[in-house]
C-alpha positions in Angstrom: -23.6 5.6 -4.8 -22.0 9.0 -5.0 -21.9 9.4 -1.2 -20.3 6.0 -0.8 -17.6 6.9 -3.4 -16.8 10.1 -1.6 -16.4 8.4 1.8 -14.3 5.5 0.3 -12.1 8.0 -1.5 -11.4 9.7 1.8 -10.7 6.4 3.5 -8.3 5.4 0.7 -6.4 8.6 1.0 -6.2 8.4 4.8 -5.1 4.7 5.0 -2.9 4.0 2.0 0.3 5.3 3.5 -0.3 4.5 7.1 0.6 0.9 8.0 -3.0 -0.1 8.6 -4.1 -1.4 5.2 -6.2 0.7 2.9 -7.8 -2.4 1.2 -8.9 -3.7 4.6 -10.5 -0.4 5.5 -12.3 0.0 2.2 -13.6 -3.6 2.6 -14.8 -2.9 6.2 -16.1 0.7 5.8 -18.0 -0.4 2.7 -20.1 -2.7 4.9 -21.3 0.2 7.1 -22.3 2.6 4.3 -25.9 2.9 3.2 -25.3 0.5 0.2 -23.6 -2.0 2.6 -21.4 -3.5 -0.1 -17.8 -4.5 -0.7 -16.4 -1.9 -3.1 -14.4 -4.6 -4.8 -10.8 -5.1 -5.9 -11.4 -3.1 -9.1 -12.5 0.1 -7.2 -9.7 -0.4 -4.6 -6.9 -0.7 -7.3 -8.1 2.2 -9.3 -8.4 4.6 -6.4 -4.9 3.6 -5.4 -3.8 5.4 -8.6 -4.8 8.6 -6.9 -2.7 8.0 -3.8 0.3 7.0 -5.9 -0.1 10.2 -7.9 0.3 11.8 -4.5 3.7 10.0 -4.1 4.8 11.3 -7.5 4.0 14.8 -6.4 5.5 14.6 -3.0 8.7 12.9 -4.1 8.8 14.4 -7.6 12.4 15.7 -7.5 13.7 12.5 -5.9 11.8 10.3 -8.5 13.1 12.4 -11.4 16.6 12.1 -10.1 16.3 8.4 -9.7 15.0 7.9 -13.2 17.6 10.2 -14.7 20.6 8.7 -13.0 19.3 5.2 -13.7 19.2 5.8 -17.4 22.6 7.5 -17.3 24.0 4.5 -15.5 23.1 2.4 -18.5 25.5 4.4 -20.7 28.2 4.6 -18.0 27.7 8.4 -17.5 26.8 7.6 -13.9 28.5 4.8 -11.8 26.5 1.7 -11.4 26.8 1.9 -7.7 25.4 5.4 -7.6 22.7 5.4 -4.8 20.0 6.8 -7.1 20.8 4.5 -10.0 20.9 1.6 -7.6 17.5 2.7 -6.2 16.1 2.5 -9.7 17.2 -1.1 -10.0 15.9 -1.9 -6.6 12.5 -0.6 -7.5 12.5 -2.8 -10.6 13.7 -5.9 -8.7 11.3 -5.2 -5.8 8.3 -4.9 -8.2 8.7 -8.4 -9.7 7.3 -10.5 -6.8 4.0 -8.6 -6.5 3.7 -8.3 -10.3 4.1 -12.0 -10.8 2.0 -13.2 -7.9 -0.7 -10.6 -8.5 -1.1 -11.9 -12.1 -1.0 -15.6 -11.1 -3.5 -15.3 -8.2 -5.8 -12.5 -9.3 -8.9 -14.7 -8.9 -8.0 -15.6 -5.3 -7.2 -11.9 -4.6 -10.6 -10.9 -5.9 -12.6 -13.4 -3.9 -11.0 -15.6 -1.2 -8.7 -12.9 0.2 -11.6 -10.6 0.8 -13.0 -12.8 3.6 -13.4 -10.6 6.6 -12.3 -13.3 9.0 -9.0 -13.4 7.1 -8.7 -9.6 7.1 -9.2 -9.5 10.9 -6.6 -12.1 11.6 -4.1 -10.5 9.2 -4.6 -7.1 10.8 -3.7 -8.5 14.2 -0.8 -10.8 13.2 1.0 -8.3 10.9 0.3 -5.5 13.4 2.2 -7.5 16.0 5.0 -8.3 13.6 5.3 -4.5 12.8 5.5 -3.8 16.5 8.3 -6.3 17.1 10.3 -5.1 14.1 9.9 -1.5 15.2 11.0 -2.3 18.8 13.9 -4.5 18.0 15.2 -3.0 14.7 18.6 -1.5 14.9 17.6 1.6 12.8 21.2 2.3 11.8 20.8 2.0 8.0 19.8 4.7 5.5 18.7 4.5 1.9 22.4 4.6 0.8 22.9 1.2 2.4 20.2 -0.5 0.3 21.5 -3.6 -1.5 19.8 -5.6 -4.3 19.3 -8.5 -1.8 17.5 -6.2 0.5 15.5 -4.8 -2.5 14.3 -8.3 -3.3 13.3 -9.0 0.3 11.4 -5.7 0.4 9.7 -6.8 -2.8 8.5 -10.1 -1.4 7.3 -8.2 1.7 5.3 -5.9 -0.6 3.7 -8.9 -2.3 2.1 -9.8 1.0 -0.1 -6.7 0.6 -2.1 -8.7 -2.0 -4.0 -9.9 1.1 -6.3 -7.2 2.5 -5.2 -6.4 6.0 -1.5 -6.7 5.5 -0.9 -3.1 4.3 1.5 -2.5 1.4 3.4 0.3 3.3 3.2 -1.7 6.5 4.7 -4.9 5.1 7.5 -3.2 3.3 8.2 -0.9 6.2 8.3 -3.9 8.6 10.8 -5.6 6.4 12.9 -2.4 6.2 12.9 -2.1 10.0 13.8 -5.8 10.4 16.8 -5.2 8.1 18.0 -2.4 10.3 16.8 0.7 8.4 15.6 3.9 10.1 11.9 4.6 10.2 11.9 7.5 7.7 14.1 5.5 5.3 12.0 2.4 5.5 8.8 4.4 4.9 10.3 6.3 2.0 11.5 3.2 0.3 8.1 1.6 0.8 6.5 4.6 -1.0 8.9 4.5 -3.9 8.7 0.7 -4.3 4.9 0.8 -4.5 4.7 3.3 -7.4 5.1 0.9 -10.4 3.2 -2.0 -8.7 0.2 0.2 -7.8 0.1 2.0 -11.2 0.4 -1.4 -13.0 -2.5 -2.9 -11.0 -4.6 0.2 -11.2 -4.2 0.6 -15.0 -4.9 -3.1 -15.4 -8.2 -2.9 -13.4 -9.1 0.4 -15.1 -8.8 -1.3 -18.5 -11.1 -4.1 -17.4 -13.6 -1.7 -15.9 -13.8 0.2 -19.2 -14.0 -3.0 -21.1 -16.7 -4.5 -18.9 -18.4 -1.5 -17.2 -21.2 -3.7 -15.7 -18.7 -5.7 -13.6 -17.7 -2.9 -11.2 -19.7 -1.8 -8.2 -19.2 1.9 -8.9 -19.6 3.8 -12.1 -16.5 5.3 -13.8 -17.5 8.8 -12.7 -17.9 7.8 -9.1 -14.6 5.9 -9.2 -12.9 8.9 -10.8 -14.2 11.2 -8.0 -13.0 8.8 -5.3 -9.6 8.7 -7.0 -9.3 12.5 -7.0 -10.3 12.7 -3.4 -7.8 9.9 -2.5 -5.0 11.9 -4.2 -5.7 15.1 -2.2 -6.1 13.3 1.2 -3.1 11.0 0.5 -0.8 13.9 -0.2 -1.6 15.4 3.2 -1.1 12.1 4.9 2.4 11.5 3.3 3.5 14.9 4.5 2.2 14.2 8.0 3.8 10.7 8.2 7.2 11.7 7.0 7.4 14.4 9.6 5.9 12.1 12.3 8.4 9.3 11.8 11.4 11.6 12.5 10.4 11.5 16.1 7.5 9.0 16.6 7.3 5.2 16.5 4.8 2.8 14.9 3.3 1.8 18.2 0.0 3.8 17.7 -0.6 2.0 14.4 0.2 -1.4 16.0 -2.4 -0.8 18.7 -4.9 0.4 16.2 -4.5 -2.7 14.0 -4.9 -5.0 16.9 -8.0 -3.2 18.3 -9.6 -3.1 14.8 -8.9 -6.8 14.2 -10.4 -7.8 17.6 -13.4 -5.5 17.0 -13.9 -7.1 13.5 -13.8 -10.6 15.0 -16.4 -9.7 17.6 -18.7 -8.2 14.9 -18.3 -11.3 12.8 -19.0 -13.6 15.7 -22.2 -11.6 16.6 -23.4 -11.8 13.0 -23.3 -8.0 12.6 -21.0 -8.5 9.7 -20.7 -11.3 7.2 -17.4 -12.7 6.0 -18.3 -12.1 2.3 
């Protein structure tokens, strides 16, 4: 299974930050590898730790500033309305929906939501929603304009990523665009907002994988290798995307999602792939 772990680590790194859903791609690609198996929610969550480490590295100075000014705002050393301090609160508020829903519906997430028919439909529907938001969004707001109300809305959008095919970055970015934020601002907020949610989910799944080693598809060594690969590839993808969004639109990703969703429906209809 070492070959499969390497390929899936690359896929995780390539797709986590693009609005095309890494969990959907891991689910789909897994069916075409020699072992022809669903890598599972545990493997997906743990390898996402690697890509979130890439976020910590890329945005290290920004994250340290947010944490520092958030703590100082608690003592009054920094104004409560300071943009960085406010971002700290927004990340906390925005993490609550996915944390609560992820805990309450973990069995559904592990099983029902991994149906490839559902993945295909979600890829298409949310791809089109992203396209509409990107085309019609005003793109006049920056991170300094973030409010707590917007933070909560972004948090509920992020929670939709519990369904493979939605895309964590895609859902949050779509909401950001709909609220009038620029493409780079919407993407950066999506990355920052995902950090506690992904680490929380990854550590939770890692604990269970260690506690019940026979329940996972891949060994801990294979999963660790995939996580390391996801980190390296993900770091390069973040750098690319943040530069691309300064001048490009989300249209290529919208087209890709729709085409992939349609192709998946065709393969399922022909019996080439099975829903579970």
